C-alpha positions as CSV (number, residue, x, y, z in Angstrom):
1,M,0.0,0.0,0.0
2,I,1.3,3.4,-1.0
3,D,1.1,6.2,1.6
4,A,-1.0,9.1,0.1
5,T,1.5,11.7,1.4
6,S,4.4,9.9,-0.4
7,S,2.5,9.8,-3.6
8,E,1.5,13.5,-3.4
9,R,5.1,14.5,-2.8
10,A,6.4,12.3,-5.6
11,A,4.3,14.1,-8.2
12,L,6.4,17.3,-8.5
13,R,10.1,18.2,-8.5
14,V,11.2,21.8,-8.3
15,V,14.7,22.6,-9.5
16,V,16.3,26.1,-8.9
17,D,19.5,27.1,-10.7
18,L,21.1,28.9,-7.8
19,N,23.8,30.2,-10.1
20,R,21.2,31.9,-12.2
21,C,19.0,33.1,-9.3
22,Q,19.4,36.8,-8.6
23,G,17.3,37.0,-5.5
24,Y,14.4,39.0,-7.1
25,A,12.1,37.0,-4.8
26,Q,9.2,36.9,-7.3
27,C,8.8,33.2,-6.6
28,C,8.3,34.0,-2.9
29,Y,5.4,36.2,-3.8
30,A,3.9,33.7,-6.2
31,A,4.3,30.6,-3.9
32,P,5.1,31.7,-0.3
33,D,4.6,28.2,1.1
34,A,7.2,26.8,-1.3
35,F,9.9,29.6,-1.5
36,F,11.3,32.0,0.9
37,L,14.4,34.2,1.3
38,R,16.5,34.4,4.3
39,G,18.2,37.8,4.3
40,R,18.6,39.3,0.9
41,E,20.1,36.4,-1.0
42,I,19.6,33.0,0.5
43,L,16.7,31.2,-1.2
44,F,15.1,28.2,0.6
45,Y,12.6,26.1,-1.3
46,D,10.7,22.8,-1.2
47,P,12.2,20.6,-3.9
48,A,9.3,18.1,-3.7
49,P,6.1,20.0,-3.0
50,P,2.8,18.3,-2.8
51,A,0.8,18.1,-6.0
52,A,-1.8,20.3,-4.5
53,R,0.6,23.3,-4.9
54,R,1.2,22.8,-8.6
55,G,-0.7,25.9,-9.6
56,E,1.3,28.2,-7.3
57,I,4.6,26.5,-8.2
58,E,3.8,27.1,-11.9
59,R,3.1,30.8,-11.2
60,A,6.5,31.0,-9.4
61,V,8.2,29.4,-12.5
62,Q,6.6,32.0,-14.7
63,A,7.3,34.9,-12.3
64,C,11.0,34.3,-12.2
65,P,12.6,37.1,-14.3
66,V,15.8,35.1,-15.0
67,R,14.1,31.7,-15.5
68,A,16.0,30.0,-12.7
69,I,13.2,27.7,-11.7
70,S,11.9,24.7,-13.5
71,L,9.2,22.2,-12.6
72,Q,9.7,18.5,-13.5
73,A,7.5,15.5,-13.1
74,G,8.6,13.1,-10.3
75,A,10.3,13.5,-7.0
76,D,14.0,14.1,-6.5
77,D,15.6,10.7,-6.1
78,G,18.9,12.1,-4.9
79,D,20.8,10.9,-8.0
80,T,20.7,14.2,-9.9
81,P,23.5,16.6,-9.1
């Protein structure tokens, strides 16, 4: 039996290119439950948000002025650098 929480979390994978990110924080406004800044430059984010947050994550992807955020299907398996 698969845990519902596990299956929800496995549905999305957020990838942020931290070399490209400039700290404009538009993602934080679009999806405050998934992205937040500490200080002016340190971005924290949920790499495997629940599927229920897909809409706000997609808004965050579109809001990023430098296109540093991408949304992929599947959870992070830890093998990707």
